[in-house]
C-alpha positions as CSV (number, residue, x, y, z in Angstrom):
1,M,-6.3,-46.8,5.1
2,P,-4.0,-49.5,3.9
3,T,-2.0,-51.1,6.5
4,T,0.9,-53.7,6.4
5,S,-0.1,-57.2,7.4
6,G,1.9,-60.1,8.4
7,S,1.3,-63.8,9.3
8,R,0.6,-64.8,12.9
9,V,1.5,-68.1,14.5
10,N,-0.6,-69.1,17.6
11,A,1.3,-71.3,19.8
12,T,-0.7,-73.7,22.0
13,P,1.1,-75.5,24.9
14,A,1.1,-79.3,24.7
15,P,-0.7,-81.1,27.6
16,S,1.7,-82.2,30.4
17,S,2.8,-85.8,30.1
18,G,5.2,-86.0,33.1
19,V,8.2,-86.0,30.8
20,T,10.6,-83.2,31.1
21,R,11.8,-81.8,27.8
22,S,14.8,-79.5,27.4
23,A,14.5,-76.6,25.2
24,A,16.4,-76.6,22.0
25,P,19.2,-74.1,21.7
26,M,18.2,-71.0,19.8
27,S,20.3,-69.5,17.2
28,S,20.6,-65.8,16.8
29,A,21.4,-66.1,13.1
30,H,18.6,-67.0,10.5
31,A,18.7,-67.6,6.9
32,P,17.7,-64.6,4.7
33,A,14.5,-66.7,3.7
34,C,13.4,-66.6,7.4
35,V,13.2,-62.7,7.4
36,C,9.6,-61.3,7.0
37,P,9.8,-59.1,3.8
38,V,8.1,-56.3,5.5
39,C,10.7,-56.3,8.3
40,A,13.7,-56.7,6.0
41,G,14.5,-52.9,6.1
42,L,14.6,-52.6,9.8
43,Q,17.6,-51.3,11.7
44,T,18.6,-50.4,15.2
45,F,18.6,-46.8,16.4
46,V,21.5,-45.0,18.2
47,R,20.4,-42.5,20.7
48,P,22.9,-39.8,21.7
49,R,24.0,-39.4,25.2
50,F,25.2,-36.2,26.8
51,F,27.3,-35.6,29.9
52,A,28.7,-32.7,32.0
53,G,31.7,-31.1,30.2
54,Q,30.9,-32.6,26.9
55,L,31.7,-30.5,23.8
56,L,28.5,-30.3,21.8
57,T,28.4,-29.5,18.1
58,D,25.7,-29.5,15.5
59,S,26.4,-33.1,14.8
60,E,25.3,-34.4,18.2
61,L,22.3,-32.1,18.5
62,T,21.2,-33.1,14.9
63,A,21.6,-36.7,15.7
64,L,19.2,-36.3,18.6
65,T,16.5,-34.8,16.5
66,Q,17.1,-37.4,13.7
67,Y,16.7,-40.1,16.3
68,V,13.4,-38.7,17.4
69,V,12.2,-38.3,13.7
70,D,13.2,-41.8,12.8
71,K,11.6,-43.4,15.7
72,Q,8.3,-41.6,14.9
73,R,8.5,-42.6,11.2
74,L,9.1,-46.4,12.4
75,H,5.9,-46.0,14.7
76,N,3.7,-44.5,11.9
77,V,4.6,-47.0,9.3
78,Y,4.7,-50.3,11.3
79,L,2.1,-49.7,13.8
80,H,-0.5,-47.4,11.9
81,G,0.3,-47.9,8.3
82,W,0.3,-45.2,5.6
83,G,-2.5,-43.4,3.9
84,V,-5.2,-40.7,4.7
85,V,-6.1,-40.5,8.5
86,C,-8.6,-37.8,8.1
87,G,-9.8,-35.1,5.6
88,F,-8.1,-34.4,2.3
89,Q,-11.5,-34.5,0.5
90,V,-11.1,-33.4,-3.1
91,E,-13.9,-31.4,-4.8
92,C,-14.5,-29.1,-7.7
93,D,-13.4,-25.5,-7.1
94,G,-16.2,-23.2,-7.8
95,C,-13.8,-20.3,-7.8
96,G,-10.8,-21.6,-9.8
97,P,-9.7,-23.7,-12.7
98,G,-9.0,-27.0,-10.8
99,V,-10.1,-28.8,-7.6
100,L,-10.1,-27.8,-3.9
101,V,-8.2,-30.0,-1.5
102,R,-9.7,-29.9,2.0
103,P,-7.7,-29.8,5.2
104,G,-6.5,-33.2,6.4
105,Y,-3.8,-35.5,7.9
106,A,-2.1,-38.3,6.2
107,I,1.0,-40.4,6.7
108,D,3.2,-41.2,3.7
109,P,4.8,-44.6,2.9
110,C,8.1,-43.4,4.6
111,G,6.3,-42.5,7.8
112,Y,6.3,-38.7,7.5
113,D,3.2,-36.8,8.7
114,I,1.5,-34.7,6.1
115,V,-0.6,-32.0,7.7
116,A,-2.8,-29.6,5.6
117,P,-4.2,-27.0,8.0
118,A,-6.1,-25.2,5.4
119,A,-7.9,-25.8,2.1
120,V,-5.7,-25.4,-1.1
121,S,-6.9,-24.7,-4.7
122,V,-5.0,-27.0,-7.0
123,D,-4.8,-26.5,-10.8
124,V,-5.0,-30.0,-12.0
125,I,-4.7,-29.1,-15.8
126,S,-1.4,-27.4,-15.1
127,L,-0.2,-30.5,-13.1
128,I,-1.0,-32.8,-15.9
129,Q,0.7,-30.7,-18.5
130,Q,3.9,-30.5,-16.3
131,C,3.8,-34.4,-15.9
132,Q,3.4,-34.9,-19.7
133,V,6.4,-32.5,-20.4
134,T,8.5,-34.4,-17.9
135,D,7.6,-37.8,-19.3
136,R,8.0,-36.7,-22.9
137,A,11.2,-38.1,-24.5
138,M,13.2,-35.5,-26.3
139,N,13.8,-36.5,-29.9
140,C,14.8,-33.5,-32.3
141,D,16.7,-35.6,-34.9
142,P,14.8,-36.3,-37.1
143,P,12.2,-33.9,-36.0
144,T,9.0,-35.4,-34.9
145,Y,5.5,-33.9,-34.9
146,P,2.7,-34.6,-32.4
147,Q,-0.1,-36.8,-33.6
148,A,-3.6,-35.7,-33.7
149,T,-5.8,-37.8,-31.2
150,G,-9.4,-37.8,-30.8
151,C,-10.7,-36.0,-27.6
152,E,-13.1,-38.7,-26.9
153,D,-10.6,-40.9,-25.3
154,E,-10.8,-40.9,-21.7
155,Q,-7.7,-40.6,-19.5
156,T,-7.2,-41.4,-15.8
157,W,-4.9,-39.3,-13.7
158,C,-4.2,-39.6,-10.0
159,L,-3.9,-36.6,-7.8
160,F,-1.6,-37.2,-4.8
161,V,0.1,-35.3,-1.9
162,R,3.8,-35.7,-0.9
163,Y,5.7,-34.6,2.1
164,T,8.2,-31.5,1.8
165,E,10.7,-29.7,3.9
166,Q,12.1,-26.3,3.7
167,D,14.6,-24.4,5.9
168,S,13.2,-21.5,8.0
169,R,14.6,-18.9,10.3
170,P,17.9,-18.3,8.5
171,V,20.7,-17.8,11.1
172,S,24.3,-16.9,10.6
173,P,27.2,-18.4,12.7
174,L,28.6,-16.5,15.6
175,G,30.6,-13.4,14.5
176,G,28.0,-12.6,11.8
177,T,29.7,-14.1,8.8
178,A,29.7,-17.5,7.3
179,M,32.7,-19.8,7.5
180,P,35.5,-19.2,4.8
181,S,34.9,-22.6,3.3
182,C,31.2,-22.1,3.1
183,G,30.9,-20.0,0.1
184,C,27.2,-19.2,0.6
185,G,27.4,-15.8,2.3
186,G,25.4,-17.0,5.3
187,S,22.5,-18.1,3.1
188,G,23.4,-21.6,2.2
189,A,20.3,-23.3,3.5
190,G,20.7,-27.1,3.3
191,S,24.4,-26.9,2.4
192,G,25.5,-28.4,5.7
193,C,28.0,-25.5,6.3
194,G,26.2,-24.2,9.4
195,C,24.8,-21.1,8.0
196,G,21.4,-22.2,6.9
197,G,17.9,-22.4,8.6
198,A,17.8,-22.7,12.3
199,S,14.6,-24.8,11.9
200,V,12.8,-26.9,9.4
201,R,9.3,-26.5,8.4
202,A,7.3,-29.5,7.2
203,G,4.9,-29.0,4.4
204,W,3.2,-30.8,1.4
205,E,2.6,-30.4,-2.1
206,C,0.3,-31.9,-4.8
207,G,1.4,-34.0,-7.7
208,C,-0.1,-36.2,-10.4
209,S,0.5,-39.5,-12.1
210,N,-1.0,-41.2,-15.1
211,G,-3.2,-43.9,-13.6
212,S,-4.0,-45.7,-17.1
């Protein structure tokens, strides 16, 4: 599993010579060139605090969950690195048109946990066709026609997994109706109007990319 690496400097204390040296003053400001490229995107975290009598809204509670998620992502990326932790073997699917992706656990480059609790059959041919359609430039004037190419040419495609989220347990606000400004009738998951899912289910999906 690939991990990030950085340089390490070993400081060895100089032998005592009986001369007292005063430490040079340290500055809290460094030039941009002194910042490790891997650590350039680091930022501090703000943890919500609660007290008796405080009016709590969805903003405060969401900030608490976001704090926990962001800290876990930081821990995953900078301490463990990203990649496949276990499982996710890919083998031919004897009962389907593609491959079989076995259960596994992985960490994506953003630090999200990707958990596959069960094996999934993946139609690789359909994924490649969708990828080719997405990457193909639309050019209808003048009309163009596909060029015949030999089937003997080999192509390299990479199969990958990516983290996904979806709202679950849809809940309406108190009173049974959505807010007047919502406009989603109580089903606006992900709209930020307060009438979406009461929880978020983490998931994953397969994708492909041209590795040539």
